[in-house]
C-alpha positions, 0 to 999 in steps of 0.5 A, a space after each residue: 499499499 502507498 503512503 496516504 496523500 491526505 488533506 492539509 497544504 498548509 504548514 503545520 497542518 495535520 492530515 489523516 493517515 490510515 494504516 492496516 496490518 494483518 491479512 486481507 486476501 486480494 489487498 495484498 498481491 502475494 496474498 501474504 500477511 502484513 506483519 507491521 503497520 502500512 499506510 493505506 493510499 487514499 482514493 483518487 476521489 478524496 483527500 483524506 480519511 474520516 473514520 474506520 470501521 470494525 468487522 470484515 472478514 477478508 475485506 476492509 471498509 473505512 469512511 473517507 472525508 467527504 463521506 464516501 464508504 470505501 472498501 478494499 480486499 477480496 473474500 472469494 475464497 469464503 464464498 462471498 462476492 463482489 457485492 459484499 467486499 466492493 473491490 477484489 484488489 488492493 486499491 481502496 475504492 468507493 463502494 457503490 451504494 444506491 445514495 449519494 448521501 454522505 455516510 457517517 457510520 458503518 460496520 461490517 460482520 463476518 459476510 455482511 455490512 451496514 451503513 448509516 447516511 448523514 442527512 436522514 439517518 437512513 440505513 443500507 445493508 448488504 451481504 449474506 442473504 440471511 443477514 438482510 431484512 426485508 425491504 427494498 433491495 437495489 440491483 447491481 449498482 455498477 451497471 448503472 441500472 437501479 432495480 428494485 426487487 423484493 427480497 425472497 420470500 424467506 424474508 416475509 414479515 416475522 409475526 408477533 408470536 414468533 418473536 414472543 419469548 418461548 419461555 418464562 426464563 431468560 436463559 437456557 442451559 449451558 448444554 442447549 447453548 453448546 449443542 445449538 451453537 458450535 462455531 466452525 473452526 476452519 476455513 473450509 467448514 465455514 464455507 461449507 456451512 455458509 452454502 448449506 445455510 444459503 441453499 436451505 434458506 432460499 430455494 429461489 436464489 443460489 446466491 450467497 449474497 444480496 444487493 444493498 437494501 434500504 432498511 425499512 424503519 418506522 417514520 421519523 426514526 433516524 439511526 445514529 450507529 450500527 454494529 454487525 455481528 456474525 449474522 445479526 445486526 443492531 442499529 441505535 437511533 438518535 433517541 437511544 433506542 435499539 433495533 435488531 435483525 438477523 439470526 437470533 438462535 442464541 438470544 443475540 437479538 435480545 427479543 427473549 426467544 431463540 427465533 432463528 430469523 428475524 427479517 424485519 427490524 424489531 425494537 429490543 426492550 433493553 431498560 424498561 424490561 431489564 433488571 440487575 437482580 431477579 432473585 437471590 440466587 441470581 444476584 449472588 451468581 452475577 456478583 451483586 452483593 445485595 443479600 436481600 434479593 431486591 429487584 432494581 431497574 437498570 440505571 439510565 434512560 436510554 442506550 448510547 453504545 451498541 456492539 455485536 459479537 459473533 453470536 452475542 450483543 452488548 449495549 451501554 446505557 447513558 448511565 454507564 450500565 453494561 448490558 448483554 444478551 446472547 450466546 454465553 458458552 464462554 462467559 462472553 455475556 459476563 454473567 458469571 455462568 455460561 448460559 445464553 441470555 435471550 434478553 438484555 441483562 445488566 452485568 452486575 459485577 461492574 455496577 457502580 462503574 460507569 462503562 463508556 465503550 464496549 467491543 465484541 469479538 467471536 466469543 469475547 467482550 471488552 469494555 472501558 470505563 470513564 476512568 480509562 480501565 479496561 475490563 474483559 470476559 469470555 473465551 481467552 484461548 488465544 489471550 484475547 482478554 489480555 489477562 496474562 493467562 489463557 483461562 476464559 473469564 465469565 465475569 468482567 476482569 480488570 486488566 492490570 497489565 503493567 503495560 497499561 500502567 498510567 494510561 487511560 483507555 480511549 477506543 477499543 475494538 475486537 477482532 474474531 480473537 484479537 483486541 486493539 486499544 488506543 489510549 488518550 495519550 495516543 498509544 496503540 496496544 494489541 493482544 490475542 490471536 496473531 497468526 496473521 500478523 493482526 497484532 502489527 508486531 512483526 511476528 505471528 506469535 500470540 500475546 496474552 498481555 497488551 503489547 505496544 504497536 510502534 508507529 512513528 511520526 503519527 498520533 493514533 485516533 481510532 482503531 477497528 479490527 477485522 477478522 484477520 486484520 487491524 486498521 488504524 486512524 491516525 493524525 500526521 504533520 503534513 
């Protein structure tokens, strides 16, 4: 990748630079990982970068200064097509969305993407058909033809009965979660699973992917941010309400059930129906020290941040309370147990700590507090929690690594099995799985503690992890 030529010609002005490292098939001529940060060229249509976006299995997405959604990389070897990644090559180019509106937020899951426009807070999504809600779907943008068509019949409106809770409790047994939620570990098996799912889900179309779809929401709703998981999506409105759609078999849609597919956006009852202790046994299990077993409403009036993991989700209220829901087999919901959470449930062991940001990986969750501390929980096989060990954590654990002493966390992101952090002082740390150089440390050795990524001559601002890669937005003198 060539060095960014981005904005600002005045002496002493700053330009934004985008760095990447790890593995992006198609973005690298030799199809080999980048073990250290390399600057990415700004597309000819723009002068600078505005933001980087998390997610993406084999492809990267970022937002340019003018609000264009920029994509690069290829994912043919995982059964995806041009529609998802937008570009099969090493040159970042604008993704051909069926709108001229500026994009302000975007996210990518395993095999689908979602973007938000600036003017109306409208949402477009594309990729795997099972991730795309019913609504207006636009034909191949590059042909110059904008063909609206209905999503195949399997995306028909979900009935009220389907999305209502199927049981009185909000949890399943750990055994059920395990039997229903086995994640494929190899690339070949992922492809096979994807193809089987697509074939079984649609009898009228064998394609794995869908063209960009304008998501249908109620009139007056403006979406402010989005998050994409393995096969599900969350959208946060400017009034602090959360909508969800996609696959929900482990409760990751927060609707109180194991509904396998929600094909229209549904409002997630995050605060009104959520409590952080329902009885004494639950209180003690979740780390709440109230021995009386009283029931309390979750602190906060609205949701301010959202995150999607592989099969779980997390949200933060304006009062700094963290709620999680979805697959819990590895403790990624932080409830002290390994059961699934079918409804948003407060992580009570860190109540009283004002949580500011949250990120979710395939099987782990990391959050940061207003004090700049980092908490992690879930699977830890590759050291992605940063605890210095490889044991899973079912409750949030404070990272007390010496490398983070006297530093305050600012931005956090999770890849499939790695984590990246930017501090308020502009330092970058990565830890976890490093088979493809996604930690940017010059080797392919996993790390189980935060390890600093050295990038000279710039001030890091934001970080976003993909499945096997990491993107960093920084400022540099012109």
